C-alpha positions as CSV (number, residue, x, y, z in Angstrom):
1,M,43.9,54.5,-75.4
2,M,42.2,52.7,-72.7
3,L,39.0,53.7,-71.1
4,L,38.4,53.1,-67.4
5,E,35.1,52.3,-65.8
6,S,33.5,55.2,-64.0
7,F,32.8,54.8,-60.3
8,D,30.8,58.0,-59.9
9,E,27.8,57.7,-57.7
10,G,24.8,57.2,-59.6
11,P,21.2,57.3,-58.6
12,L,20.4,55.0,-55.5
13,P,17.9,52.2,-55.9
14,N,14.3,53.1,-54.9
15,E,14.2,50.5,-52.1
16,P,12.8,51.7,-48.8
17,V,15.5,52.0,-46.2
18,R,14.8,50.1,-43.0
19,T,15.4,51.9,-39.8
20,Y,17.2,50.5,-36.8
21,E,13.9,50.3,-34.8
22,Q,12.1,48.4,-37.5
23,G,14.9,45.8,-37.7
24,L,14.9,45.4,-33.9
25,A,11.1,44.9,-33.8
26,D,11.3,42.3,-36.6
27,G,14.1,40.4,-34.8
28,H,12.2,40.4,-31.6
29,A,9.0,39.1,-33.2
30,A,11.0,36.3,-34.9
31,A,12.7,35.4,-31.6
32,T,9.4,35.3,-29.8
33,R,7.9,33.0,-32.4
34,E,10.9,30.7,-32.2
35,F,10.7,30.7,-28.3
36,E,7.0,29.8,-28.3
37,S,7.6,27.0,-30.8
38,V,10.4,25.5,-28.7
39,Q,8.4,26.1,-25.5
40,G,5.4,24.3,-26.9
41,R,7.5,21.3,-28.0
42,L,9.2,21.2,-24.5
43,T,5.9,21.3,-22.8
44,D,4.5,18.4,-24.9
45,E,7.7,16.4,-24.2
46,T,7.5,17.1,-20.5
47,V,3.9,16.0,-20.3
48,Q,4.7,12.8,-22.3
49,T,7.7,12.1,-20.0
50,L,5.4,12.5,-16.9
51,K,2.8,10.2,-18.4
52,D,5.6,7.7,-19.1
53,L,6.9,7.9,-15.5
54,E,3.4,7.5,-14.1
55,F,2.8,4.4,-16.2
56,T,6.3,3.0,-15.3
57,F,5.5,3.6,-11.6
58,A,2.2,1.8,-11.8
59,E,3.8,-1.0,-13.7
60,A,6.6,-1.4,-11.1
61,Q,4.0,-1.2,-8.3
62,A,1.9,-3.9,-9.9
63,D,5.0,-6.1,-10.4
64,L,6.0,-5.7,-6.8
65,Q,2.5,-6.5,-5.5
66,H,2.4,-9.5,-7.8
67,A,5.7,-10.7,-6.5
68,L,4.7,-10.2,-2.8
69,K,1.3,-11.8,-3.1
70,P,2.5,-15.4,-2.6
71,L,4.5,-14.3,0.5
72,F,1.5,-12.8,2.1
73,A,-0.7,-15.7,1.1
74,D,1.8,-18.1,2.9
75,V,1.7,-15.8,5.9
76,C,-2.0,-16.0,6.0
77,S,-2.3,-19.7,5.4
78,R,0.7,-21.1,7.3
79,I,2.2,-18.6,9.8
80,L,-1.0,-17.0,11.3
81,P,-2.7,-20.4,12.1
82,E,0.5,-21.6,13.8
83,L,0.7,-18.4,15.8
84,I,-2.9,-18.6,16.8
85,D,-2.5,-22.2,17.9
86,Q,0.2,-21.1,20.2
87,A,-1.5,-17.9,21.2
88,L,-4.9,-19.3,22.4
89,P,-3.6,-20.9,25.6
90,L,-1.4,-18.0,26.3
91,H,-4.3,-15.6,25.8
92,I,-6.4,-17.5,28.3
93,A,-3.5,-17.6,30.7
94,E,-3.3,-13.8,30.4
95,I,-7.0,-13.4,31.1
96,L,-6.7,-15.7,34.2
97,S,-3.7,-13.8,35.4
98,T,-5.6,-10.6,35.2
99,A,-8.6,-12.2,36.9
100,A,-6.3,-13.6,39.6
101,S,-4.9,-10.2,40.4
102,E,-8.5,-9.1,40.9
103,L,-9.2,-12.0,43.3
104,L,-10.1,-15.0,41.1
105,P,-13.8,-15.8,41.4
106,R,-14.7,-19.3,42.6
107,N,-17.0,-20.3,39.8
108,L,-14.6,-19.5,36.9
109,S,-15.1,-21.7,33.8
110,I,-13.7,-21.8,30.3
111,T,-15.6,-23.1,27.3
112,L,-13.7,-23.8,24.1
113,H,-13.4,-26.2,21.2
114,P,-12.5,-29.8,22.1
115,D,-9.2,-29.6,20.1
116,Q,-8.0,-26.9,22.5
117,V,-8.9,-28.5,25.9
118,D,-5.6,-30.3,26.4
119,S,-3.3,-27.4,25.7
120,V,-5.4,-25.0,27.8
121,S,-5.7,-27.5,30.6
122,H,-1.9,-28.0,30.6
123,I,-1.3,-24.3,31.1
124,L,-4.0,-24.1,33.8
125,H,-2.3,-27.0,35.6
126,A,1.0,-25.2,35.3
127,M,-0.6,-22.1,36.8
128,D,-2.2,-24.2,39.6
129,A,-5.5,-22.6,38.7
130,K,-8.8,-24.2,39.8
131,V,-10.8,-23.6,36.7
132,E,-13.5,-25.7,35.1
133,V,-12.7,-26.4,31.4
134,T,-15.6,-27.3,29.2
135,A,-15.5,-28.5,25.6
136,D,-18.1,-27.3,23.1
137,H,-18.2,-28.3,19.4
138,A,-20.2,-25.2,18.7
139,F,-17.1,-23.0,19.3
140,G,-14.6,-22.3,16.6
141,R,-11.2,-24.0,16.9
142,Y,-9.7,-20.7,18.2
143,A,-12.6,-19.3,20.1
144,A,-13.2,-19.4,23.9
145,A,-15.5,-18.0,26.5
146,V,-14.2,-17.3,30.1
147,S,-17.2,-17.1,32.4
148,T,-17.9,-16.3,36.0
149,K,-21.2,-16.2,37.8
150,N,-21.9,-12.7,36.6
151,T,-19.8,-12.1,33.5
152,E,-18.6,-13.8,30.3
153,R,-15.8,-12.8,28.0
154,Y,-15.8,-14.2,24.5
155,F,-13.0,-14.0,22.0
156,D,-12.2,-15.6,18.6
157,L,-8.6,-15.5,17.5
158,E,-9.6,-17.2,14.2
159,A,-11.7,-14.2,13.3
160,V,-8.7,-11.9,14.0
161,S,-6.7,-14.1,11.6
162,E,-9.4,-13.9,8.9
163,Q,-9.4,-10.1,9.3
164,I,-5.7,-9.9,8.9
165,A,-5.9,-12.2,5.8
166,D,-8.7,-10.0,4.4
167,L,-6.6,-6.8,5.0
168,L,-3.6,-8.3,3.3
169,A,-5.7,-9.5,0.4
170,N,-7.2,-6.0,0.0
171,C,-3.6,-4.6,-0.2
172,F,-3.2,-6.5,-3.5
173,H,-6.6,-5.8,-4.9
174,S,-6.2,-3.3,-7.8
175,S,-9.2,-1.3,-8.7
176,Q,-7.7,-1.0,-12.2
177,G,-7.2,-4.8,-12.5
178,D,-3.9,-6.5,-13.1
179,I,-1.6,-4.8,-15.5
180,H,-0.3,-7.1,-18.2
181,H,2.4,-6.2,-20.8
182,G,3.6,-8.3,-23.6
């Protein structure tokens, strides 16, 4: 004879039975903890990425300024002086043209540096203007004074050139200093 195992229900274990609501609350709490952990990590990564981008931008800006500095130095040391050399006689011609339209006074004189007398006299001759040109070593190379009996107009194109050069130099002055990376 063979005996078979009995599958009759016996006493249930004494373990507390979890309710549906309790399981839902536990699952929600676990999900919230996981979300906060991931969110904190993503926030830290985002902040670090923004810091890296800011650093990269500053580095690129410094590299660009460093690369452009020789170009602007050449503009200030070569091109501006040539332009001023050509502009002084033309500027005086413009002043005289304006004065001529207001009936050129008889006692008009121009005082300038001796190096500029020939170029200005040439333009005055081409304009057929009767103007006294006086050389004065006290004047800067690109300075001039246009005078009548009652008025005087002084200008200095070299000072304008220096202001432009200073402005361009300040564009490349970094308050943080040059950035070097190795």
